[in-house]
Steps between C-alpha positions, in 0.01 A plus 500: 500500500878453485536848356288634786730333760814632323363859499398480869839347593681771304293770676578350840876484425498855355309631803740334745801632306351850497429488876857380568637782281293764684608366842870503404466848357336640818760325720779659298334839530465454876867398529611801300281727709627349826860532380441862398345586837781320685764696306325832552456418868873428536598815313250701707648361823855580388385850407336537841819376668703760312243767576474409870872516571574713800822687561758342725627689803873447557602629842870525579715610792841607367800672657513871423811474282347271231183707518710797395545325165143607434627859480210720598226253420183612672152367556307427175821492291559215254805277536612227261579135566875558540443733796248256645751213469770712663270580790408131541871410500569750778185445704513379858128420517245457224139411439312450176119483500207570271303639792575873495287548811722251687811680377362832619415356845848354534659832406293668772655264757848627412640791699597749231630856517446804281870522421615501140667167424777677307618689809516213751806299600579174326421307818132585474239299314248615242157354429410489131162384369479440125187411303571282196245400235491152346738346752272235653784244493677698774219471754588317818860422406733475799839484327648815341645311203159355411340839554743656252467211255121542492518875446384570144786606272366842408317560826426854605427561865335798660638609835206511738692591812857573592587586859782474752455265793575621850849409609511140636124460461379141459129570522311334212799312362359165617253516209784500246725224367851540637796447271 
């Protein structure tokens, strides 16, 4: 009878130990699975963020003389970060947005001419719109120094529009940040 009780007690202890082992093992598997899914979710979101980046529209109003530093740059030409910084330094008005539609609407408010910016007097102003990829840190900045500081080091910008403003025209400038 004592042997019978010892065997039954041993079976009960072994069964409880086995059940505890199985529960711990499944909990660990669930934790590992949850951790794996959390990591893949984070990496997927960061990939989506990189993939969903939109170009930044940098709109500048600069005097004609600094615009001449662009030397025959035309629409759809690429310019590097040094030219962009120089234009920001010399700008009178600027705007940086990720909404290219907004930038286009604002440029339509400006009174521009068909004149070539190279042939106008230095007292005239030139509108330059530049599209820059991977420059989200520049969006909405209202100080030129911060705008330049947040410009990526090896940034390449594509000139979307370059046009002379009518002499003494102020139409549309209220949408820009004034230096």
